C-alpha positions, 0 to 999 in steps of 0.5 A: 197746781191744777190750772184754774179758770179765770172765773174760778180764780176771781172767786177769791177776790170779792167783787172782781167778777162782777166788775169785770162783767159790768158790760153785761156781755157774759149773759149775752154769750152764755152757752156753747157758741153757734156759728163758725170761727172767722179769723183771729183778732186782738184787743187790750183785753186779750186775743180771740177768735170771733164766732160769726153767724149770718155776718154777725159777731155772735160770740168770742173764743179766747186765744188758747195761749191766754193764761186767764182770759178776762171776761172783759173780752166779752165786752167786744160784743156789747161794744160792737152792737151798742145802740149808742155807737156812732156809726157815721161822722157827725158835726154840730148843726151850726158848724155845718151851716155857718162854719167853725168860726161863725158857729155860736160858741154858746151852743157847744154841748147843747145843739144837735149833731147832724150825720154827714158823709165821709166825703163831707167830713174830709172836706170840713177837716181839711178846710179847718186844718188849712185855716188854722195852719195859715192863721196860727201855725202848726203849734195850734194843731193838736195831734194828741189822739191817744188811739188806745182803742187799737192794739196794732201798729199799722192802723193805730189811730195815733200813728196815722194821725201823727203821720198825716199831720206831720205831712200836712205841716206839723202839730203839737202833741202830748208829753208822756202818757196819761197812764204813766205820766207821774211815774215817768216824770218822777222816778228818773229823779228818785231811782235814776231810771224811768220805772215805767219802762225799766226791766222789772224783777221776774216773778220767779225771782220774787217768789223764790227769794222774797220774804215780804212783798209790798203792794203800794197802791197796786191792784194787779187782779183788777188792772192786769186784765188789760195791757198796752199791747195784747195781754196773755195774762201771765200774772195770774198763775204767779198770783196763785203761787204767791197766795199759796206761799202766803198761806204756808207762811213763807211770804208776807204781803203788805198792802199800802193803799187807801183801799183794801183792794181785791189783790190784797184780799186775795193774798190775805195781805196786811193792810196799811191805810194811808193817813192823809193829813190835812194841808197846812194853810 
């Protein structure tokens, strides 16, 4: 099968290409990159080589082993130089002047923020931690930063925050994750295993032996652009193979979802809309 580009592949799924490039970075980097490759980096959208000119990130070249690089990767450019990006630590004006306890609570979300130095930010955070630890104990300190921005382990914000707070005196953290909370909480009681982390059936096995594939609220074309780690987007070539098998009449795909989503459209799936009955009083 001829290898398709990510852009060509998404032509079969209406609306995805537009949503994937919603950050507006694709036009910004149109044409051949000018500059020099400067290192190697990675995001939740994929790995890439940055093109740097005059100390400025000019463009991005996807990692050559990425099966179907997503246009979301180009959003790193927009994010890096976004005019609303917070460049320095900031604090509410009244908190800076009066301290957290004396600052008017009714000004939250209303008053201006003032930029401060990193040294002042460290001082404010350290003093607040001391106050809360002494007055309320470690249970009152929440250490639940998700830290999803970074894919690394050494400099992951969540890991660093947890280490610091555990050294300082402990903290309260989250339970499960916002991505897989329901499936991790429910499936151990249904199938006997946490399905979010259990080993899954391989795509090769699915394509070889399946007669019917059921998508249950599953839009892989959209959601598999990102990953918890650094994705290589291996799913998309398999979806091309599945599409070919559906067209040949060898596999039938059923989509159970309130929406006839992009994956269902790409695969020509039979749609089963969920009928939500009104709750009885």
